[in-house]
C-alpha positions as MATLAB code, in Angstrom:
seq = 'MTAASERLDVPQRLEVAGLTRAFGGRAVVCDVSLQVAAGQVMCLLGPSGCGKSTTLRMIAGVETPDQGRILIDGQEVFGPGVNLPPEARGVGLMFQDFALFPHLTVAGNVAFGLVGDKAAKMRRVDELLEKVNLSGFGVMHPHELSGGEQQRVALARALAPRPRVMLMDEPFSGLDNRLRDGIRDATLEVLKAEGAAVLLVTHEPEEAMRMADEIALMRDGRIVQRGAPYNVYNTPVDRAAAAFFSDINVIRGTSRGALTETPFGAFLTPGHADGGEVDIVIRPQHLKIDFDRAGRGPNPTVPEGTPARGVVQRARYLGHASLVEFRMEFDGSILTASVPGVFLPKAETPLWLMIRRDRCYVFPAS';
ca = [
      -5.479   -4.956   16.564;
      -3.582   -2.139   18.227;
      -3.832    0.498   15.481;
      -4.611    4.035   16.620;
      -7.830    4.023   14.588;
      -9.270    1.338   16.822;
      -8.782    3.124   20.140;
     -12.013    3.634   21.943;
     -11.431    7.359   22.316;
     -11.219    7.917   18.540;
     -14.676    8.223   16.896;
     -14.948    6.140   13.761;
     -16.487    7.750   10.728;
     -16.557    4.566    8.650;
     -17.053    1.138   10.199;
     -17.270   -2.138    8.240;
     -17.836   -5.504    9.928;
     -17.851   -8.963    8.389;
     -18.317   -7.796    4.808;
     -18.655  -10.744    2.432;
     -19.408  -11.119   -1.273;
     -19.327  -14.049   -3.684;
     -19.840  -14.284   -7.433;
     -20.823  -17.563   -9.044;
     -20.141  -19.453   -5.856;
     -16.608  -18.013   -5.587;
     -15.881  -15.827   -2.550;
     -14.401  -12.528   -3.656;
     -14.530  -10.691   -0.327;
     -14.379  -12.732    2.878;
     -15.268  -11.306    6.280;
     -13.611   -7.893    5.815;
     -13.729   -5.552    8.805;
     -12.144   -2.122    9.111;
     -12.566    1.320   10.710;
     -11.556    4.737    9.447;
     -11.672    7.915   11.533;
     -12.360   11.445   10.325;
      -9.261   12.901    8.682;
      -7.609    9.461    8.427;
      -6.391    7.852    5.247;
      -6.577    4.024    5.041;
      -5.246    2.192    2.041;
      -6.656   -1.175    0.894;
      -3.549   -2.590   -0.684;
      -3.251   -5.788   -2.670;
      -2.758   -7.359   -6.125;
      -5.353   -7.263   -8.805;
      -8.267   -9.542   -8.091;
      -7.809   -9.616   -4.314;
     -11.220   -8.070   -3.619;
     -10.222   -4.503   -2.692;
     -12.274   -2.728   -5.398;
     -15.305   -4.942   -4.658;
     -14.998   -3.895   -0.987;
     -14.971   -0.266   -2.038;
     -18.038   -0.677   -4.255;
     -19.948   -2.329   -1.441;
     -19.189    0.543    0.907;
     -20.278    2.991   -1.832;
     -23.560    1.135   -2.294;
     -23.087    0.188   -5.928;
     -22.486   -3.452   -5.004;
     -24.665   -5.363   -2.546;
     -22.860   -7.503    0.068;
     -24.027  -11.034    0.836;
     -23.563  -10.255    4.505;
     -21.991   -7.788    6.910;
     -22.623   -4.311    8.177;
     -21.513   -0.835    7.087;
     -21.875    2.200    9.351;
     -21.113    5.858    8.610;
     -20.939    8.155   11.646;
     -22.645    5.431   13.603;
     -25.621    5.176   11.211;
     -26.110    1.783    9.631;
     -26.251    2.184    5.853;
     -26.119   -1.572    5.186;
     -27.090   -4.451    7.432;
     -30.005   -6.733    8.192;
     -33.025   -5.023    6.668;
     -31.068   -1.887    5.718;
     -29.538   -0.944    2.362;
     -29.338    2.793    1.734;
     -28.739    3.866   -1.865;
     -25.349    5.518   -2.731;
     -26.746    9.059   -2.768;
     -28.023    8.651    0.830;
     -24.729    7.436    2.270;
     -22.744   10.682    2.276;
     -19.798    9.225    0.374;
     -17.633   10.753   -2.318;
     -16.257    8.654   -5.154;
     -13.116    8.891   -7.310;
     -12.140    6.233   -9.824;
      -9.376    5.615  -12.378;
     -11.514    7.242  -15.010;
     -12.113   10.805  -13.867;
     -15.505   10.717  -15.670;
     -15.722   14.487  -16.068;
     -18.662   15.755  -18.099;
     -17.108   17.033  -21.369;
     -19.967   19.422  -22.096;
     -19.640   21.213  -18.715;
     -16.999   23.704  -17.670;
     -14.659   22.987  -14.785;
     -16.937   25.009  -12.535;
     -19.976   23.171  -13.876;
     -18.359   19.788  -13.137;
     -17.460   20.759   -9.569;
     -20.943   22.225   -8.923;
     -22.751   19.203  -10.415;
     -23.620   17.460   -7.141;
     -24.314   20.597   -5.124;
     -27.722   21.791   -3.953;
     -28.805   25.237   -2.750;
     -28.753   28.682   -4.227;
     -26.429   29.619   -7.037;
     -24.315   32.017   -5.000;
     -23.647   29.384   -2.274;
     -22.736   26.782   -4.874;
     -20.271   29.131   -6.598;
     -18.620   30.013   -3.291;
     -18.042   26.323   -2.669;
     -16.733   25.855   -6.222;
     -14.343   28.770   -5.842;
     -13.146   27.489   -2.454;
     -12.387   24.041   -3.795;
     -10.692   25.276   -7.000;
      -8.423   27.353   -4.851;
      -7.610   24.370   -2.654;
      -6.644   22.253   -5.658;
      -4.645   25.131   -7.189;
      -7.026   25.639  -10.121;
      -8.270   29.150   -9.403;
      -9.186   30.793  -12.719;
      -9.783   27.387  -14.438;
     -13.544   27.455  -13.868;
     -14.456   28.577  -17.387;
     -12.330   25.927  -19.101;
     -13.568   22.533  -20.347;
     -12.031   19.149  -19.457;
     -10.454   18.680  -22.878;
      -8.420   21.823  -22.343;
      -6.771   20.420  -19.205;
      -3.800   18.142  -18.627;
      -4.282   14.757  -16.946;
      -3.108   16.083  -13.592;
      -5.500   19.071  -13.832;
      -8.416   16.754  -14.681;
      -7.549   14.645  -11.656;
      -7.728   17.725   -9.433;
     -11.080   18.739  -10.942;
     -12.387   15.238  -10.176;
     -11.162   15.546   -6.610;
     -12.853   18.919   -6.204;
     -16.118   17.538   -7.616;
     -16.050   14.572   -5.249;
     -15.384   16.825   -2.262;
     -17.911   19.507   -3.170;
     -20.911   17.998   -1.277;
     -18.703   17.638    1.845;
     -18.865   13.807    1.989;
     -18.227   12.178    5.318;
     -16.362    9.320    3.582;
     -14.180    9.586    0.509;
     -13.693    6.409   -1.532;
     -10.881    6.364   -4.091;
     -10.186    3.497   -6.502;
      -6.735    3.730   -8.080;
      -7.253    7.455   -8.746;
      -3.647    8.167   -9.756;
      -2.997    5.192  -12.025;
      -3.632    7.148  -15.240;
      -1.121    9.877  -14.438;
       2.421   10.155  -15.779;
       4.998    8.964  -13.281;
       6.621   12.364  -13.240;
       3.407   14.002  -12.125;
       2.118   11.362   -9.756;
       4.070   12.156   -6.595;
       3.189   15.871   -6.684;
      -0.476   15.200   -7.430;
      -0.684   12.599   -4.636;
       0.878   14.939   -2.107;
      -1.467   17.822   -3.075;
      -4.460   15.519   -2.960;
      -3.520   14.257    0.497;
      -3.241   17.814    1.760;
      -6.738   18.734    0.481;
      -8.296   15.516    1.842;
      -6.779   16.103    5.309;
      -8.060   19.711    5.266;
     -11.601   18.583    4.425;
     -11.672   16.083    7.285;
     -13.309   13.209    5.461;
     -12.483    9.578    6.288;
     -10.584    8.338    3.245;
     -10.430    4.784    1.936;
      -8.000    4.478   -0.957;
      -7.623    1.355   -3.098;
      -4.231    0.767   -4.702;
      -2.048   -2.102   -5.861;
       1.122    0.022   -5.479;
       2.987   -0.374   -2.139;
       4.845    2.894   -2.621;
       1.598    4.770   -3.054;
       0.125    3.177    0.087;
       3.291    3.972    2.068;
       3.279    7.558    0.862;
      -0.415    8.328    1.505;
      -1.768    6.083    4.233;
      -2.049    6.541    7.964;
      -2.950    2.838    8.026;
      -2.603    0.013    5.497;
      -4.889   -2.997    5.194;
      -3.092   -5.580    3.117;
      -5.531   -7.853    1.219;
      -5.021  -11.265   -0.325;
      -7.623  -13.618   -1.728;
     -10.496  -11.533   -0.428;
      -9.212  -11.226    3.132;
      -7.287   -8.615    5.113;
      -4.141  -10.491    6.097;
      -2.359   -7.652    7.876;
      -3.241   -4.163    9.037;
      -1.317   -1.402   10.692;
       0.764    1.757   10.233;
       2.943    1.668    7.090;
       6.168    1.354    9.119;
       4.867   -1.609   11.039;
       3.351   -3.395    8.012;
       6.612   -3.019    6.111;
       8.962   -3.965    8.945;
       6.979   -6.753   10.614;
       5.409   -8.730    7.728;
       3.087  -11.526    8.791;
       4.436  -13.974    6.188;
       6.817  -14.342    3.255;
       4.233  -13.144    0.737;
       3.590   -9.977    2.737;
       7.273   -9.169    2.771;
       7.593   -9.845   -0.948;
       4.615   -7.613   -1.778;
       6.476   -4.521   -0.572;
       9.925   -5.211   -2.044;
      12.214   -7.712   -3.623;
      13.399  -10.320   -1.122;
      16.148  -12.903   -0.724;
      15.083  -16.288    0.665;
      17.474  -18.612    2.430;
      15.864  -21.999    2.939;
      17.038  -24.349    5.660;
      15.981  -27.014    8.100;
      15.299  -26.234   11.727;
      17.026  -28.655   14.044;
      17.023  -28.039   17.781;
      15.711  -24.504   17.173;
      18.710  -23.749   14.977;
      18.947  -23.483   11.148;
      22.294  -23.574    9.348;
      22.802  -21.007    6.620;
      25.715  -19.546    4.595;
      25.877  -16.884    7.375;
      26.049  -19.334   10.294;
      23.320  -20.765   12.465;
      20.058  -18.862   12.956;
      17.834  -19.200   15.970;
      14.496  -20.605   14.744;
      12.491  -21.355   17.923;
       8.871  -22.301   17.475;
       9.467  -24.201   14.270;
       9.048  -27.970   14.096;
      12.269  -29.957   14.468;
      13.212  -31.139   10.989;
      10.792  -28.663    9.348;
      11.927  -26.378    6.555;
      11.986  -22.633    7.155;
      12.476  -19.585    4.939;
      14.780  -16.886    6.188;
      13.808  -13.716    4.363;
      16.013  -10.612    3.920;
      15.601   -7.632    1.696;
      18.437   -6.786   -0.737;
      19.257   -3.514    1.045;
      20.088   -5.476    4.186;
      22.568   -7.791    2.498;
      25.875   -5.986    2.929;
      29.165   -6.285    1.021;
      32.087   -6.318    3.397;
      34.671   -4.313    1.503;
      37.133   -4.287    4.416;
      37.281   -8.106    4.447;
      37.610   -8.525    0.656;
      40.506  -10.861   -0.040;
      41.371  -11.346    3.662;
      38.905  -14.023    4.674;
      36.394  -14.041    7.563;
      36.920  -12.629   11.022;
      34.912  -14.749   13.440;
      35.092  -12.097   16.191;
      32.883   -9.490   14.391;
      29.585   -8.825   16.162;
      27.509   -8.840   13.008;
      27.779  -12.641   12.645;
      29.403  -15.061   10.246;
      30.396  -13.691    6.803;
      29.863  -15.772    3.673;
      31.550  -15.600    0.322;
      29.662  -15.132   -2.922;
      30.722  -14.852   -6.533;
      29.311  -11.996   -8.639;
      26.961  -13.153  -11.372;
      25.893   -9.762  -12.712;
      25.520   -6.139  -11.636;
      23.053   -3.499  -12.777;
      22.903    0.208  -12.072;
      19.374    1.550  -11.362;
      20.154    5.262  -10.964;
      19.953    5.501   -7.135;
      21.554    2.139   -6.373;
      23.188   -0.917   -7.908;
      21.820   -4.431   -7.750;
      24.457   -7.159   -7.527;
      23.582  -10.847   -7.815;
      25.795  -13.381   -6.054;
      26.068  -17.166   -6.278;
      26.845  -18.308   -2.735;
      29.804  -20.748   -2.388;
      28.044  -22.378    0.610;
      25.236  -23.931   -1.382;
      25.043  -22.395   -4.843;
      22.022  -20.281   -4.014;
      21.546  -16.839   -5.593;
      21.252  -13.747   -3.385;
      20.919  -10.097   -4.432;
      22.386   -7.071   -2.662;
      21.331   -3.445   -3.184;
      24.334   -1.118   -2.919;
      23.810    2.701   -2.790;
      25.329    4.571   -5.726;
      27.424    3.009   -8.478;
      28.966   -0.393   -7.802;
      29.498   -2.620  -10.822;
      31.913   -5.418  -10.104;
      32.861   -7.776  -12.917;
      31.328  -11.185  -13.144;
      33.126  -13.939  -11.197;
      34.543  -11.477   -8.659;
      34.464  -13.129   -5.203;
      33.294  -10.926   -2.314;
      32.414  -11.407    1.359;
      28.832  -10.706    2.409;
      27.167   -9.982    5.662;
      23.501   -9.755    6.647;
      21.650   -7.723    9.270;
      20.099  -10.332   11.392;
      17.755   -7.829   13.030;
      16.260   -7.268    9.523;
      15.685  -10.980    8.790;
      12.304  -12.694    9.062;
      11.814  -16.446    9.674;
       8.643  -18.141    8.343;
       7.648  -21.727    7.693;
       8.760  -22.709    4.212;
       6.138  -21.839    1.620;
];
């Protein structure tokens, strides 16, 4: 790993090594290791059932690992002969269900986990309510608040005891899409200001890209790729990793002599077995329609590579872009292009297409 969080000069607030858990003989989490520094946000990203929530619960102490180690600020909270209870680990928890106490006021909810004299507790409550933009809401009850306001109360309550590690399991999934982005941004600002190490579980790539300093992509109980959002998105480890972040086009071919023939000419495919099938993956936004060449045929001198002709099957407008499906004349395969703005050509319209080869990925055929 080369992620910034693993540099030796960066103190790790949360360290997990070799975490494993099985249920009924089926491995749910397999040898998961990660590190999160103070003030850093790491997202465990993956589909439902991949083991990310179980990993979070083991770190929290509400689920017992079969093996592995968990350290917080260098102190082992789980390991051989050690298993501290949740309340002794210095972690804050936020889940999909905000779980606010309906009989307590907002201030009472935020103060619930605090110790000390009343004046000190109320100073901390007032400080946090101001940070989450809920000053003056302390006397209200949860049922009087919107979903976004309840989420901010839950955040303030989790942060009140100044946890060293903040664990968040799909905390924004119950919010209306129109509110979600603003709430996520405000939450991120508060978390950074508090300096806790944050581990966020989500199944939404956009949320992970928006919030994370580092993403750990999980599949079948394992972390399959880890790094900064830009790197994980732009250098996927395999076809499934690329497809998890966006729609993809797949051009399948056979590697012969380190070359694979495609509708767009020969691709270099070194390192793949001669005669073996490969998948050339490209995202729809990198499949380009060559409007200048429409009706004039290919120009073999262009630096982008060989153009290929496709016939429009259908086009849909999505508000910010148009998706256009093509049947390629080369082999009858279907490819999809994303075109900014409104572009709705009629079915059976022939058009020339180009691809950005620097945005293509070559993997063994899956």
